[in-house]
C-alpha angles and dihedrals in degrees: 000000000000122000130205122233088258095062095105090050089054092049090052088056094051095246122179111230137214137178115260123171092337094312132109101232135173112260094185143344104194108356135322091239094050093049092044091052093048091060094045094049107023128352141306138178133219132199100231095162089121090073118104118250122194132176121208116199135168143079122309093004096141092080089052091051093047088055099049095044131044096230132091095256094158088060094054114114120229115279092020130119131213132197109227144149140238113225136197123229091270092055094255119142111256090179143334113236145173118233119204121197119208095165139332088278101041129056133161124210128197115202133180116279097238090051099047099108094036092051094045092052091045094052093047090049089062103031116128140199115347097342113142118196116196125187104223094173095108094048104038126052129198133220123182120211110194135176142067091287096052093103091051093052094046092050086063095059104025133088089189119087098244097161092078095049112119123228112281096016128124135209146174108266128216115195125204100229103015121075104195123173090220119033126149134160132206128190094228137106149159102241107074088247131104110269150124140249118215123204112199137167112269094245091067104040095097090047090053092047090051090049091056091046088055088058089052095247108168116241111230132197139213091270096069092034085064096048091045094051091044093054087052091046092236112159126246119212110246092027116048091011136034142137089279092053124071125211094245093058092053097044104259098128091126092065091060122096103200091187090072131077104235138163111278096016096124090057094047091050088064089057099037095103098017113049117185096207141027133206113227135185120223144180119219117234089201134002128010121278119216137183121307100016112141121250122217133196120188087348092305124117106241103164147314143269111267095187135000138168146137110283112227091196098048095030092223139094114270140171152156126244135190110223140165111289094235096045118128109244102189096087105029122162130190124204109234118176091344093308124104113232126191118241134190121227115227135181119273131280108041090203131030121178122238111250 
């Protein structure tokens, strides 16, 4: 398995590890609940250096990016970011991504770790004109700082005015005691909290980690990252989204720019007004549902649980499920350990931070 440059730092902290997308990653340091609550109430940091980072540069590259994603990338202002997806020809989701625009001739794309090589090959297959796609993943590392005190912590180490950054914007970052060749910051994240993601040259990632440790920022693992994103109803590749799942069936119509000609569009047009599936959120009345527990409506199997866990914030078992679009949701049951348990559907997301 691959390891990030922070692996030794995680070992020093006594982290427990797990395999994720071909990487050996920390799942927790103290406990999932402690780390989850730190992000919700204070601040926590995540080693996200396993994520794939590409830059796309060249003339007239916006048309190419509009074609290989389903978002309106050409309409993105400078220094803004956009959540989007890469589709296959059948309209299935190859990956969900974030695209960052620095200028009309320079973009950065963050992709999921397990899809890095697949995405890189796919983008190069369809690149046009003078577009140049560079895989920066080996040279640039990523740390996420998440929580209501993220701004306060970053003010202590940053020369850049990060407090006035808007949500889903990106900027060059100057640090007080670290002189990195490559350093950028985005007000994005995967927790449902305010926070930032810092892209920094690999030579300085340990230094940055240690700086945050000196400010008593709590290291957090993949365990709480999963419970945090589930509370916020953010999808996880391989669970809520995959190449066999299309964005309409899982409720991502708002990410689609129908004015563009993009890969998979013809298939999605057939589903635009007639989705076959729907992604629901539910609370368990007993037990904890997990992927891929089966979902039943009126004694008929109608789908399966995509993600499920105990919610540290709500102190109850929650989950999401992909079910048939016409399924009745008033009397849903989920089979947990060979017993069918009643669940209650609720609006998404489970948790939404106070502004």
